Backbone of each chain as ProteinMPNN parsed JSONL, in Angstrom:
{"seq_chain_A": "GAGVSQSPSNKVTEKGKDVELRCDPISGHTALYWYRQSLGQGLEFLIYFQGNSAPDKSGLPSDRFSAERTGGSVSTLTIQRTQQEDSAVYLCASSLEYPSGGAIEQFFGPGTRLTVL", "coords_chain_A": {"N_chain_A": [[31.137, 6.869, 51.092], [28.143, 4.856, 50.982], [25.398, 5.797, 48.683], [22.261, 6.431, 48.247], [20.13, 3.931, 47.525], [18.248, 2.828, 44.252], [15.986, 0.061, 42.624], [14.56, -1.198, 40.408], [16.955, 0.324, 38.185], [15.335, 0.535, 35.68], [11.958, -0.03, 34.077], [9.632, -1.505, 32.076], [6.533, -2.265, 31.198], [3.391, -3.237, 30.693], [0.421, -2.005, 30.585], [-1.908, -2.177, 32.809], [-0.605, -4.048, 34.313], [0.911, -4.876, 37.439], [3.453, -3.163, 39.694], [6.587, -2.951, 41.415], [8.575, -0.765, 43.137], [11.993, -0.038, 44.441], [13.515, 1.043, 47.152], [16.501, 1.554, 49.064], [17.855, 3.338, 51.087], [20.193, 5.803, 52.799], [22.296, 4.667, 54.807], [21.202, 5.005, 58.185], [19.416, 7.257, 58.22], [16.844, 8.508, 59.026], [14.433, 9.557, 57.929], [12.413, 9.027, 55.483], [11.663, 9.478, 51.584], [9.384, 9.732, 48.585], [9.237, 10.659, 45.179], [8.006, 12.012, 41.936], [9.142, 12.752, 38.711], [8.298, 14.275, 36.055], [7.59, 15.157, 32.897], [5.562, 16.779, 32.249], [5.201, 17.895, 34.874], [6.783, 18.473, 36.014], [8.872, 17.849, 39.721], [7.42, 16.236, 42.141], [5.743, 15.525, 44.988], [5.6, 12.67, 46.457], [4.962, 10.739, 49.162], [5.668, 10.675, 52.195], [7.867, 8.611, 55.013], [8.482, 9.052, 58.327], [10.829, 7.473, 61.097], [8.629, 5.771, 63.385], [5.878, 6.785, 62.918], [2.92, 7.858, 61.638], [2.942, 7.255, 57.9], [3.198, 10.111, 56.38], [0.901, 10.218, 53.448], [0.035, 11.834, 51.526], [0.896, 12.644, 48.978], [0.19, 10.674, 47.451], [-1.291, 9.968, 43.909], [-3.261, 8.201, 43.46], [-5.679, 5.627, 44.659], [-4.241, 3.384, 43.956], [-1.867, 3.627, 44.146], [0.802, 2.726, 46.765], [2.986, 2.708, 49.377], [5.516, 1.251, 51.615], [7.026, 0.976, 54.494], [9.8, -1.148, 55.818], [10.779, -2.22, 58.483], [12.097, 0.344, 59.418], [13.405, 0.729, 57.337], [14.502, -0.083, 54.04], [12.461, 0.481, 51.796], [9.376, 0.266, 49.521], [7.835, 1.08, 46.656], [4.569, 0.363, 45.433], [2.594, 0.07, 42.673], [-0.651, -0.342, 41.161], [-2.551, -1.831, 38.958], [-0.889, -0.613, 36.319], [-1.265, 2.572, 34.667], [-0.401, 4.759, 31.282], [-0.221, 7.585, 32.186], [1.529, 6.827, 34.346], [3.722, 6.596, 33.766], [7.106, 7.637, 34.45], [10.061, 9.163, 36.088], [10.558, 7.913, 38.802], [11.769, 8.755, 41.859], [13.438, 7.968, 45.274], [14.262, 9.765, 48.14], [16.141, 10.495, 51.028], [16.803, 11.174, 54.447], [18.544, 13.032, 57.423], [16.645, 13.576, 60.15], [15.908, 16.081, 62.809], [14.971, 15.517, 66.067], [13.439, 17.313, 66.744], [12.513, 19.304, 64.899], [13.126, 21.193, 62.194], [15.9, 21.363, 59.357], [16.975, 19.287, 57.424], [18.902, 18.287, 54.739], [17.732, 16.417, 51.68], [18.786, 13.723, 50.406], [19.379, 12.133, 47.08], [18.24, 9.354, 45.314], [19.579, 7.672, 42.547], [17.27, 7.198, 40.764], [14.281, 5.485, 39.414], [13.197, 4.566, 35.883], [9.839, 4.578, 34.797], [8.046, 2.489, 32.594], [4.813, 2.639, 30.892], [3.404, 0.879, 28.65]], "CA_chain_A": [[30.081, 5.897, 51.999], [26.771, 4.466, 50.456], [24.459, 6.782, 48.689], [20.429, 6.483, 48.048], [20.257, 2.886, 45.892], [17.172, 2.262, 43.76], [15.988, -1.199, 41.827], [15.341, -1.384, 38.585], [16.927, 1.287, 36.853], [14.644, 0.942, 33.707], [11.32, -0.837, 34.046], [8.838, -1.182, 31.002], [5.149, -2.4, 31.647], [2.21, -3.419, 29.96], [-0.779, -1.527, 31.212], [-2.94, -2.852, 33.59], [-0.007, -4.664, 35.09], [1.391, -4.257, 38.495], [5.082, -2.803, 39.669], [6.977, -2.683, 42.607], [9.918, -0.331, 42.982], [12.185, -0.701, 45.309], [14.733, 2.461, 47.696], [17.182, 1.867, 49.756], [17.976, 4.298, 51.78], [20.894, 5.726, 53.266], [22.035, 3.949, 56.293], [21.094, 6.031, 59.631], [18.63, 7.91, 57.385], [14.676, 8.224, 59.61], [13.231, 9.794, 57.023], [12.54, 8.8, 53.632], [10.739, 10.325, 50.615], [9.404, 9.618, 47.091], [8.755, 11.288, 44.627], [7.948, 11.622, 41.111], [9.623, 13.474, 38.032], [7.299, 13.719, 34.699], [7.938, 16.402, 31.956], [4.62, 18.05, 32.082], [4.366, 17.601, 36.125], [7.979, 18.542, 37.242], [8.973, 17.026, 40.817], [5.689, 16.264, 42.489], [6.28, 14.612, 46.076], [4.11, 11.368, 46.93], [4.552, 9.805, 50.09], [6.686, 10.747, 53.593], [7.795, 8.024, 56.157], [9.33, 9.484, 58.946], [10.57, 7.114, 61.789], [8.073, 5.05, 63.353], [5.165, 8.329, 62.734], [2.581, 7.542, 60.284], [3.396, 8.238, 56.847], [2.255, 11.3, 55.05], [0.486, 10.239, 52.089], [-0.676, 13.004, 50.737], [0.983, 13.138, 47.526], [-0.222, 9.486, 46.367], [-2.149, 10.336, 43.014], [-4.226, 7.782, 43.783], [-5.451, 4.614, 45.124], [-3.512, 2.03, 43.051], [-0.135, 3.944, 44.446], [0.95, 2.662, 48.1], [4.527, 2.48, 49.756], [5.536, 0.6, 52.672], [8.813, 0.737, 54.794], [9.837, -2.318, 56.771], [12.319, -1.898, 59.433], [12.693, 1.693, 59.1], [14.207, 1.025, 56.46], [13.87, -0.098, 52.811], [11.091, 0.946, 50.881], [8.587, -0.507, 48.487], [6.102, 1.701, 46.205], [3.373, -0.112, 44.266], [1.618, 0.951, 41.387], [-1.581, -1.02, 40.744], [-3.124, -1.715, 37.511], [-0.58, 0.653, 36.081], [-1.551, 3.209, 33.499], [0.178, 5.36, 30.761], [0.239, 9.016, 32.59], [2.197, 7.147, 35.514], [5.46, 7.075, 33.402], [7.548, 9.086, 34.719], [11.021, 8.346, 37.121], [10.112, 7.756, 40.555], [12.963, 9.261, 42.985], [13.701, 8.375, 46.585], [15.504, 10.187, 48.916], [16.422, 10.066, 52.351], [17.048, 12.27, 55.241], [18.166, 13.066, 59.223], [15.998, 14.684, 60.334], [16.251, 16.776, 64.169], [13.666, 15.529, 66.727], [12.591, 18.862, 67.725], [12.162, 20.175, 64.043], [14.474, 21.942, 61.959], [15.749, 20.838, 58.094], [18.251, 18.744, 56.88], [18.916, 18.134, 52.938], [17.493, 15.165, 51.27], [20.081, 12.798, 49.68], [18.736, 11.752, 46.344], [18.824, 8.234, 44.331], [19.298, 7.875, 40.765], [15.895, 7.112, 39.776], [13.41, 4.469, 38.591], [12.288, 5.109, 35.016], [9.388, 3.625, 34.381], [7.726, 3.268, 31.437], [4.04, 2.018, 30.601], [2.917, 0.617, 27.255]], "C_chain_A": [[28.986, 5.959, 50.841], [25.614, 5.294, 50.329], [22.884, 6.174, 48.909], [20.731, 5.192, 47.189], [18.66, 2.433, 45.649], [17.144, 1.236, 42.743], [14.447, -0.976, 41.629], [16.025, -0.013, 38.548], [16.345, 1.914, 36.206], [13.404, -0.468, 34.287], [10.135, 0.202, 32.954], [8.115, -1.961, 31.283], [4.378, -2.791, 30.78], [1.181, -2.637, 30.883], [-1.741, -2.501, 31.945], [-2.508, -3.654, 34.926], [0.454, -3.959, 36.631], [3.218, -3.583, 38.701], [5.426, -2.526, 41.334], [8.226, -1.874, 42.961], [10.9, 0.045, 44.257], [13.16, 0.691, 45.742], [15.617, 1.257, 48.921], [18.182, 2.569, 50.521], [19.532, 4.34, 52.595], [21.46, 4.992, 54.555], [21.871, 4.821, 57.808], [20.073, 6.788, 59.599], [17.242, 7.761, 58.416], [14.194, 8.269, 58.884], [12.977, 9.45, 55.384], [11.338, 8.77, 52.615], [10.676, 9.566, 49.258], [8.638, 10.857, 46.622], [9.006, 11.719, 42.965], [8.517, 12.739, 40.125], [8.746, 13.237, 36.631], [7.898, 15.352, 34.259], [6.319, 17.01, 32.135], [3.822, 18.523, 33.893], [5.646, 17.977, 37.007], [8.137, 17.334, 38.712], [7.905, 17.192, 41.859], [6.408, 15.085, 43.845], [4.695, 13.451, 46.141], [3.695, 10.736, 47.949], [6.044, 10.204, 51.088], [6.806, 9.813, 54.442], [8.858, 8.275, 56.87], [9.578, 8.386, 60.798], [9.718, 5.49, 62.008], [6.292, 6.033, 63.09], [4.493, 7.64, 61.412], [2.577, 7.72, 59.266], [2.862, 8.873, 56.245], [2.112, 10.721, 53.64], [0.046, 11.107, 51.368], [-0.439, 13.433, 49.416], [0.698, 11.913, 46.343], [-1.549, 9.939, 45.484], [-3.361, 9.866, 43.102], [-4.414, 6.214, 44.512], [-4.82, 3.326, 44.83], [-1.888, 2.314, 43.663], [-0.225, 3.516, 46.554], [2.585, 2.169, 48.369], [4.294, 2.009, 50.942], [7.133, 0.518, 53.356], [8.901, -0.109, 55.778], [11.144, -1.912, 57.222], [12.799, -1.047, 59.782], [13.834, 1.921, 58.182], [14.344, 1.093, 54.798], [12.298, -0.291, 52.507], [10.839, 0.56, 49.91], [7.441, 0.448, 47.418], [6.235, 0.758, 45.435], [2.68, 0.651, 43.461], [0.479, -0.426, 41.339], [-1.81, -0.796, 39.484], [-2.274, -0.215, 36.918], [-1.358, 1.471, 34.635], [-0.632, 3.864, 32.929], [0.71, 6.48, 31.595], [1.286, 8.208, 34.182], [3.675, 7.015, 35.04], [6.166, 8.078, 34.174], [9.097, 8.158, 35.835], [10.595, 9.107, 38.379], [11.719, 7.547, 41.354], [12.312, 8.876, 44.477], [14.539, 8.916, 46.834], [15.087, 9.807, 50.611], [17.098, 11.395, 53.086], [17.351, 12.355, 56.408], [16.85, 13.533, 59.33], [15.792, 14.994, 62.278], [14.468, 16.356, 64.657], [12.45, 16.843, 66.627], [12.129, 19.801, 66.036], [13.427, 20.467, 63.287], [14.141, 21.429, 59.701], [16.935, 20.116, 57.843], [18.367, 18.343, 55.11], [18.852, 17.025, 52.987], [18.154, 14.962, 50.115], [19.096, 12.373, 48.153], [19.655, 10.182, 45.396], [18.927, 8.445, 42.834], [17.939, 7.646, 40.261], [15.387, 5.958, 39.199], [12.761, 4.973, 37.541], [11.319, 4.435, 34.922], [8.659, 3.817, 33.576], [6.644, 1.942, 31.414], [3.489, 1.673, 29.117], [2.007, 0.632, 27.222]], "O_chain_A": [[28.917, 6.838, 49.982], [24.884, 5.595, 51.273], [22.604, 5.455, 49.868], [21.492, 5.294, 46.227], [17.958, 1.871, 46.49], [18.058, 1.261, 41.918], [13.519, -0.695, 42.388], [15.318, 0.859, 39.054], [16.377, 3.116, 35.943], [13.769, -1.548, 34.753], [9.836, 1.392, 32.858], [8.732, -2.873, 31.833], [4.907, -2.612, 29.683], [1.329, -2.823, 32.091], [-2.198, -3.53, 31.449], [-3.133, -3.923, 35.952], [0.349, -2.76, 36.891], [4.027, -3.635, 37.775], [4.696, -2.036, 42.196], [9.156, -2.669, 43.101], [10.255, 0.519, 45.193], [13.562, 1.399, 44.818], [15.089, 0.265, 49.423], [19.364, 2.229, 50.471], [20.069, 3.301, 52.978], [20.575, 4.828, 55.395], [22.933, 5.173, 58.319], [19.596, 7.155, 60.673], [16.694, 6.659, 58.409], [13.38, 7.384, 58.62], [13.579, 9.818, 54.375], [10.28, 8.166, 52.793], [11.619, 8.908, 48.82], [7.877, 11.659, 47.162], [10.19, 11.779, 42.632], [8.425, 13.853, 40.641], [8.557, 12.1, 36.199], [8.388, 16.274, 34.912], [6.394, 18.236, 32.051], [2.755, 19.058, 34.195], [5.714, 17.889, 38.233], [7.619, 16.218, 38.716], [7.615, 18.29, 42.336], [7.239, 14.187, 43.71], [3.478, 13.496, 45.962], [2.583, 10.217, 48.046], [7.205, 10.031, 50.717], [5.75, 9.789, 55.074], [9.993, 7.971, 56.505], [8.687, 8.496, 61.639], [9.882, 4.466, 61.344], [5.449, 5.15, 63.25], [5.076, 7.091, 60.477], [2.013, 8.81, 59.169], [1.989, 8.47, 55.477], [3.019, 10.733, 52.809], [-0.415, 10.73, 50.29], [-1.113, 14.231, 48.764], [0.821, 11.933, 45.119], [-2.622, 10.222, 46.016], [-4.387, 10.529, 42.949], [-3.401, 5.629, 44.898], [-4.964, 2.323, 45.529], [-0.964, 1.5, 43.656], [-1.06, 3.929, 47.359], [3.215, 1.399, 47.644], [3.198, 2.152, 51.484], [8.144, 0.089, 52.799], [8.121, 0.052, 56.717], [12.154, -1.473, 56.671], [13.842, -1.128, 60.431], [14.747, 2.746, 58.139], [14.302, 2.196, 54.253], [11.375, -0.997, 52.914], [11.754, 0.356, 49.112], [6.229, 0.342, 47.601], [7.222, 0.282, 44.875], [2.259, 1.791, 43.659], [0.971, -1.541, 41.513], [-1.413, 0.198, 38.875], [-2.74, 0.923, 36.99], [-1.919, 0.841, 33.739], [0.358, 3.917, 33.659], [1.922, 6.509, 31.808], [1.713, 9.0, 35.022], [4.647, 7.267, 35.753], [5.751, 9.205, 34.446], [9.128, 6.977, 36.181], [10.399, 10.262, 38.757], [12.489, 6.587, 41.395], [11.201, 9.216, 44.883], [15.591, 8.891, 46.194], [14.185, 9.166, 51.15], [17.702, 12.327, 52.555], [16.501, 11.743, 57.055], [16.13, 13.826, 58.375], [15.531, 14.01, 62.97], [13.377, 16.602, 64.142], [11.245, 17.066, 66.503], [11.48, 20.846, 66.094], [14.548, 20.092, 63.632], [13.127, 21.268, 59.023], [17.982, 20.645, 58.218], [17.28, 18.158, 54.563], [19.454, 16.334, 53.808], [18.186, 15.664, 49.105], [17.887, 12.358, 48.386], [20.813, 9.966, 45.039], [18.378, 9.308, 42.15], [17.68, 8.063, 39.132], [16.132, 5.38, 38.407], [11.83, 5.747, 37.765], [11.671, 3.255, 34.935], [8.286, 4.975, 33.383], [6.948, 0.778, 31.674], [3.119, 2.681, 28.516], [1.425, 0.437, 26.155]]}, "seq_chain_B": "AQKVTQAQTEISVVEKEDVTLDCVYETRDTTYYLFWYKQPPSGELVFLIRRNSFDEQNEISGRYSWNFQKSTSSFNFTITASQVVDSAVYFCALKDNQGGKLIFGQGTELSVKP", "coords_chain_B": {"N_chain_B": [[-0.649, 29.108, 50.807], [2.464, 27.232, 49.619], [5.189, 27.988, 47.899], [6.886, 27.475, 45.191], [8.871, 29.574, 42.15], [10.148, 29.349, 39.449], [11.278, 31.62, 37.022], [12.783, 31.244, 34.657], [12.819, 29.179, 32.228], [14.624, 27.87, 30.286], [18.118, 28.6, 29.868], [20.791, 30.336, 28.307], [23.863, 29.75, 28.091], [28.001, 31.369, 27.389], [30.819, 29.602, 27.72], [32.561, 31.137, 30.591], [31.159, 32.967, 31.213], [28.697, 35.145, 33.481], [26.599, 33.962, 35.451], [22.766, 34.027, 36.4], [20.997, 32.387, 38.52], [17.445, 32.53, 38.653], [14.968, 32.706, 41.889], [11.901, 32.391, 43.259], [9.495, 32.804, 46.286], [6.611, 31.29, 48.013], [5.03, 31.48, 51.401], [3.794, 31.455, 54.048], [5.179, 31.013, 56.17], [7.264, 32.055, 59.378], [9.599, 30.68, 60.121], [11.607, 28.828, 57.773], [12.846, 26.591, 55.243], [15.255, 26.68, 52.585], [16.451, 25.113, 49.756], [19.019, 24.47, 47.036], [19.223, 22.078, 44.634], [20.984, 20.001, 41.871], [20.602, 19.128, 38.732], [22.09, 17.009, 37.068], [23.05, 15.715, 33.475], [22.709, 12.804, 33.578], [21.034, 12.642, 35.563], [20.754, 12.279, 38.16], [20.088, 14.074, 41.351], [21.359, 16.652, 42.875], [22.325, 17.363, 46.039], [22.992, 21.125, 46.707], [22.947, 23.714, 48.186], [21.781, 24.655, 51.889], [19.623, 26.513, 52.952], [18.631, 28.774, 55.909], [16.124, 30.456, 57.07], [16.154, 32.222, 59.148], [18.888, 33.036, 58.435], [20.31, 35.36, 56.916], [22.747, 35.387, 55.702], [24.658, 35.912, 52.855], [26.263, 33.525, 50.476], [28.83, 31.235, 49.594], [30.392, 29.194, 48.038], [32.995, 28.452, 46.353], [32.872, 28.691, 42.784], [30.542, 29.736, 43.0], [27.416, 31.195, 44.31], [24.809, 32.484, 46.546], [22.539, 34.13, 46.983], [20.197, 35.82, 49.007], [17.506, 36.649, 50.256], [14.897, 38.51, 52.312], [13.334, 40.654, 52.335], [11.995, 40.108, 49.521], [11.671, 37.281, 49.185], [13.306, 36.222, 47.789], [15.655, 33.539, 46.478], [18.51, 33.685, 44.856], [20.671, 32.101, 43.06], [23.976, 31.99, 41.491], [26.54, 31.553, 39.286], [29.693, 31.954, 38.773], [32.039, 32.82, 35.945], [31.572, 30.153, 34.597], [31.5, 27.17, 33.161], [31.383, 24.418, 30.984], [30.681, 21.817, 32.402], [28.805, 22.816, 34.124], [26.372, 22.728, 33.146], [23.07, 21.9, 33.166], [19.969, 20.815, 35.033], [18.771, 22.758, 37.23], [17.699, 22.982, 40.81], [15.304, 24.761, 42.668], [13.698, 24.706, 46.058], [11.527, 24.468, 48.503], [10.866, 23.731, 52.041], [8.581, 21.655, 53.169], [6.553, 22.832, 56.422], [4.653, 21.63, 57.385], [5.171, 19.139, 56.812], [7.878, 16.805, 56.024], [8.156, 17.068, 53.2], [9.713, 18.698, 50.013], [8.959, 21.476, 48.388], [9.124, 21.925, 44.958], [10.329, 24.002, 42.301], [9.448, 24.53, 38.736], [12.484, 24.558, 37.814], [15.358, 25.565, 35.988], [16.962, 24.612, 33.221], [20.566, 25.114, 32.335], [22.306, 26.04, 29.979], [25.749, 25.606, 29.288], [27.958, 26.957, 26.596], [30.777, 25.867, 24.978]], "CA_chain_B": [[0.399, 28.211, 50.409], [3.654, 27.016, 49.562], [4.97, 27.593, 46.337], [8.085, 28.14, 44.29], [9.139, 29.992, 41.177], [11.59, 29.641, 38.785], [10.602, 32.056, 36.273], [13.325, 31.178, 34.026], [13.111, 27.65, 32.031], [16.147, 27.53, 29.571], [19.317, 29.524, 29.784], [21.888, 29.454, 27.609], [25.184, 30.952, 28.105], [28.681, 30.92, 26.585], [31.416, 29.554, 29.07], [33.235, 31.818, 31.39], [30.378, 33.935, 31.165], [28.64, 34.478, 34.738], [24.566, 33.459, 35.468], [21.982, 34.027, 37.74], [19.198, 31.689, 38.356], [16.251, 33.353, 39.98], [14.258, 31.555, 42.605], [11.18, 33.129, 44.595], [9.117, 31.584, 46.635], [6.169, 32.003, 48.92], [5.43, 30.61, 52.832], [3.422, 32.254, 55.388], [5.777, 30.322, 58.016], [7.567, 32.658, 59.891], [10.675, 29.96, 60.058], [11.165, 27.764, 56.732], [14.103, 26.355, 54.589], [15.327, 26.539, 50.999], [17.067, 24.34, 48.754], [18.872, 24.087, 45.707], [19.829, 21.171, 44.054], [21.608, 20.049, 40.497], [20.644, 17.483, 38.023], [23.223, 17.155, 35.598], [22.38, 14.669, 32.644], [23.148, 12.0, 34.979], [20.068, 12.557, 36.203], [20.741, 12.117, 39.831], [19.596, 15.34, 41.834], [22.639, 16.735, 43.503], [22.479, 18.889, 46.753], [23.932, 22.288, 46.744], [22.816, 24.694, 49.533], [20.786, 24.496, 52.1], [19.21, 28.418, 53.936], [17.37, 28.621, 56.859], [14.874, 31.995, 56.875], [16.569, 33.358, 60.19], [20.548, 33.057, 58.518], [20.325, 36.112, 55.822], [24.074, 35.727, 55.059], [25.047, 35.628, 51.517], [27.003, 32.072, 51.025], [29.526, 31.626, 48.147], [31.622, 28.524, 47.404], [34.127, 28.23, 45.094], [31.717, 29.347, 41.893], [28.842, 29.557, 42.948], [27.056, 32.081, 45.137], [23.722, 32.606, 46.891], [22.0, 35.862, 47.533], [18.828, 35.382, 50.314], [16.894, 37.938, 50.042], [13.538, 37.958, 52.832], [12.401, 41.158, 51.834], [11.647, 40.037, 48.045], [11.745, 36.33, 48.612], [13.894, 35.566, 46.506], [17.072, 32.865, 46.968], [19.013, 33.609, 43.624], [21.86, 31.43, 42.765], [24.898, 32.869, 40.648], [27.548, 30.744, 38.687], [30.311, 32.986, 37.979], [32.912, 32.181, 34.978], [30.561, 28.692, 34.17], [32.245, 25.869, 33.003], [30.766, 23.373, 30.552], [29.596, 20.944, 33.366], [27.969, 23.333, 34.866], [24.963, 22.258, 32.764], [22.279, 21.191, 34.311], [18.704, 21.612, 35.239], [19.074, 23.309, 38.608], [16.019, 23.332, 41.075], [15.066, 24.972, 44.116], [13.141, 24.032, 46.77], [11.133, 24.874, 49.961], [10.801, 22.639, 53.095], [6.796, 22.189, 53.675], [6.623, 22.875, 57.488], [3.677, 20.548, 58.244], [5.816, 17.758, 57.344], [9.253, 16.562, 55.641], [8.621, 16.946, 51.578], [10.114, 19.562, 49.482], [8.218, 21.666, 47.416], [9.83, 22.446, 44.213], [10.266, 24.657, 41.791], [9.744, 23.966, 38.016], [13.498, 23.974, 37.39], [16.224, 25.942, 34.818], [17.8, 24.436, 32.108], [21.059, 26.196, 32.043], [23.057, 25.295, 28.982], [26.771, 26.234, 28.75], [28.504, 26.588, 25.326], [32.591, 26.175, 24.965]], "C_chain_B": [[1.609, 28.42, 49.725], [3.632, 26.86, 48.251], [6.763, 28.238, 46.182], [8.089, 28.211, 43.113], [9.592, 30.138, 40.546], [11.341, 30.036, 37.353], [11.653, 31.676, 34.711], [12.989, 29.72, 33.922], [14.234, 27.34, 30.996], [16.769, 28.969, 29.919], [20.495, 29.15, 28.986], [23.264, 30.713, 27.701], [26.669, 30.232, 27.484], [29.597, 30.551, 27.624], [32.078, 30.685, 29.523], [32.2, 33.429, 31.815], [29.687, 33.574, 33.016], [26.858, 34.144, 34.743], [23.925, 32.991, 36.416], [21.169, 33.303, 37.401], [18.121, 31.953, 39.03], [15.348, 32.165, 40.422], [13.256, 32.475, 43.513], [10.198, 32.53, 44.901], [7.917, 32.47, 47.793], [5.629, 30.959, 50.445], [4.914, 32.083, 53.457], [4.192, 32.003, 56.86], [7.269, 31.269, 58.361], [9.22, 31.888, 59.497], [10.472, 28.833, 58.93], [12.925, 27.949, 56.374], [14.383, 26.02, 53.15], [16.296, 25.781, 50.571], [17.865, 24.596, 47.553], [19.802, 22.857, 45.06], [20.288, 21.071, 42.253], [21.235, 18.86, 40.015], [21.008, 17.587, 36.617], [22.254, 15.734, 34.666], [21.767, 13.402, 32.987], [21.638, 11.406, 35.012], [19.329, 12.357, 37.675], [20.151, 13.773, 40.343], [20.912, 15.345, 43.113], [22.736, 17.805, 44.805], [23.43, 20.131, 46.938], [23.96, 22.856, 47.687], [21.601, 24.027, 50.117], [20.971, 26.299, 53.22], [17.994, 27.965, 55.131], [17.044, 30.226, 56.86], [15.548, 32.98, 58.015], [18.194, 33.739, 59.878], [20.297, 33.898, 57.161], [21.354, 36.448, 55.154], [24.235, 35.343, 53.939], [26.327, 34.349, 51.652], [27.408, 32.18, 49.483], [30.263, 30.229, 48.867], [31.733, 28.0, 46.051], [32.74, 29.479, 43.705], [30.721, 29.632, 42.128], [28.898, 30.244, 44.515], [25.293, 31.935, 45.496], [23.168, 33.954, 47.525], [20.107, 35.892, 48.104], [18.118, 36.75, 50.353], [15.144, 38.402, 50.542], [12.879, 38.757, 52.282], [11.49, 41.104, 49.936], [11.26, 38.508, 48.226], [11.794, 36.026, 48.01], [15.238, 34.721, 47.217], [17.723, 32.703, 45.499], [20.321, 33.094, 43.511], [22.619, 32.197, 41.3], [26.02, 31.802, 40.147], [28.355, 31.731, 38.593], [31.34, 32.375, 37.097], [32.026, 30.9, 34.706], [31.272, 28.582, 32.877], [30.659, 24.915, 32.139], [30.143, 21.994, 31.31], [28.973, 21.275, 34.453], [26.244, 23.002, 34.271], [24.448, 21.16, 33.0], [20.976, 21.658, 34.551], [18.614, 21.858, 36.606], [17.282, 23.858, 39.328], [16.173, 23.869, 42.594], [13.931, 24.792, 44.886], [12.607, 24.538, 47.91], [10.428, 24.106, 51.066], [9.454, 22.851, 53.648], [7.1, 21.978, 55.149], [5.8, 22.11, 58.175], [3.943, 19.081, 57.545], [7.233, 17.623, 56.158], [9.156, 17.499, 54.121], [9.493, 18.273, 51.191], [9.149, 20.095, 47.952], [9.222, 22.214, 46.01], [9.719, 23.628, 43.291], [10.446, 23.882, 40.341], [11.643, 23.559, 36.86], [14.165, 25.346, 36.143], [16.618, 25.179, 34.052], [18.886, 25.177, 32.068], [22.315, 25.31, 30.987], [24.636, 26.204, 28.718], [27.747, 26.074, 27.581], [29.781, 26.675, 25.249], [32.384, 27.522, 23.786]], "O_chain_B": [[1.905, 29.521, 49.26], [2.877, 26.217, 47.52], [7.466, 29.043, 46.793], [7.526, 27.298, 42.509], [9.887, 31.333, 40.5], [11.196, 29.172, 36.488], [11.083, 31.908, 33.645], [12.851, 28.997, 34.908], [14.692, 26.205, 31.126], [16.216, 30.043, 30.153], [21.061, 28.057, 28.943], [23.443, 31.909, 27.474], [26.738, 29.047, 27.156], [29.327, 31.138, 28.672], [32.222, 31.46, 28.578], [32.463, 34.468, 32.421], [29.872, 32.557, 33.685], [26.163, 34.205, 33.729], [24.152, 32.015, 37.131], [20.579, 33.314, 36.32], [17.986, 31.455, 40.148], [15.034, 31.139, 39.819], [13.718, 33.208, 44.387], [9.748, 31.696, 44.115], [8.035, 33.598, 48.27], [5.894, 29.757, 50.45], [5.351, 33.233, 53.408], [4.028, 32.434, 58.001], [8.252, 31.149, 57.629], [9.961, 32.452, 58.691], [9.524, 28.049, 58.964], [13.804, 28.715, 56.768], [13.757, 25.123, 52.585], [17.27, 25.881, 51.318], [17.101, 25.143, 46.757], [21.033, 22.877, 45.087], [19.954, 21.963, 41.474], [21.403, 17.771, 40.564], [20.529, 18.006, 35.563], [21.272, 15.078, 35.012], [20.618, 13.027, 32.751], [21.178, 10.311, 34.687], [18.185, 12.303, 38.125], [19.818, 14.552, 39.45], [21.269, 14.475, 43.907], [23.166, 18.945, 44.628], [24.591, 19.982, 47.318], [24.984, 22.715, 48.356], [20.762, 23.3, 49.586], [21.875, 26.876, 53.824], [17.01, 27.226, 55.18], [17.916, 31.058, 56.612], [15.54, 34.207, 57.918], [18.826, 34.472, 60.639], [20.059, 33.185, 56.187], [21.385, 37.332, 54.297], [23.928, 34.157, 53.818], [27.105, 34.228, 52.598], [26.862, 32.758, 48.543], [30.626, 30.22, 50.043], [31.068, 27.464, 45.164], [32.119, 30.53, 43.861], [29.885, 29.802, 41.242], [29.697, 30.111, 45.442], [24.579, 31.304, 44.716], [23.557, 34.556, 48.526], [19.096, 35.985, 47.408], [18.673, 37.833, 50.543], [14.263, 38.609, 49.708], [11.887, 38.366, 51.668], [10.681, 41.881, 49.429], [10.409, 38.203, 47.39], [10.928, 35.489, 47.32], [15.772, 35.109, 48.255], [17.503, 31.64, 44.92], [21.191, 33.836, 43.968], [22.043, 32.762, 40.37], [26.324, 31.084, 41.1], [27.736, 32.738, 38.247], [31.629, 31.238, 37.469], [31.542, 31.799, 34.018], [31.544, 29.363, 31.965], [29.486, 24.809, 32.497], [29.27, 21.28, 30.816], [28.631, 20.594, 35.42], [25.21, 23.064, 34.936], [24.856, 20.001, 33.071], [20.74, 22.844, 34.321], [18.29, 20.846, 37.227], [16.329, 24.514, 38.908], [16.964, 23.476, 43.451], [12.935, 24.7, 44.169], [13.436, 25.246, 48.481], [9.238, 23.876, 50.85], [9.108, 23.8, 54.351], [7.859, 21.037, 55.382], [5.992, 21.837, 59.36], [3.194, 18.109, 57.65], [7.417, 18.618, 55.458], [9.911, 18.448, 53.907], [9.967, 18.897, 52.141], [8.809, 19.476, 46.944], [10.116, 23.009, 46.3], [8.798, 24.369, 43.633], [11.199, 22.91, 40.277], [11.91, 22.852, 35.889], [13.33, 25.991, 35.509], [16.686, 24.379, 34.985], [18.537, 26.302, 31.711], [22.959, 24.292, 31.238], [24.674, 27.258, 28.082], [28.388, 25.023, 27.569], [30.137, 27.826, 25.5], [33.365, 28.149, 23.386]]}, "name": "protein", "num_of_chains": 2, "seq": "GAGVSQSPSNKVTEKGKDVELRCDPISGHTALYWYRQSLGQGLEFLIYFQGNSAPDKSGLPSDRFSAERTGGSVSTLTIQRTQQEDSAVYLCASSLEYPSGGAIEQFFGPGTRLTVLAQKVTQAQTEISVVEKEDVTLDCVYETRDTTYYLFWYKQPPSGELVFLIRRNSFDEQNEISGRYSWNFQKSTSSFNFTITASQVVDSAVYFCALKDNQGGKLIFGQGTELSVKP"}
């Protein structure tokens, strides 16, 4: 079956420009996550969507970062006025969630490599 | 605070050697979930295993085995008879029970040489 897909796979942009990164989760997965992987910081959580609940935005590094999830499926991560320190691989993951809690493994997409010149 | 520590940054072994990747975690929760992921050179994170805190049985899957010890807060991963295809970065992670996010260790880069 189809896994998590992300687009674009690579994005090069100039400092100060806005970028949008897209994630298509596995069909039927109610939870969607964004992480960032950079050399100095390892794997960092950014934001988490679960069903109709308010998203957990606690990992977003600044107000230049925002994300939305439309129709409980596709998600877009937007970075405004990009800075060089935003250069990283942005990973999206999705999972099922138990209504009562618990944990199910997250399945990751291939990532978007963002380079800010 | 919740934290995952993978003290080994890089490990290099020769094919057919056994290798153990260490993972130590910190959490105040009595129920928690631990994971291992593999990130091969292609870059995509691949799920390997999930372990619940109330299940301390060790698990074996082919050449892979995991040793979960609550007494030492460790969840170590052993590859038996390593192969070149095992070369990758391996991440241990803890699920944050206040939300859904995974808290990752810094990763261990394993290099298996022929």
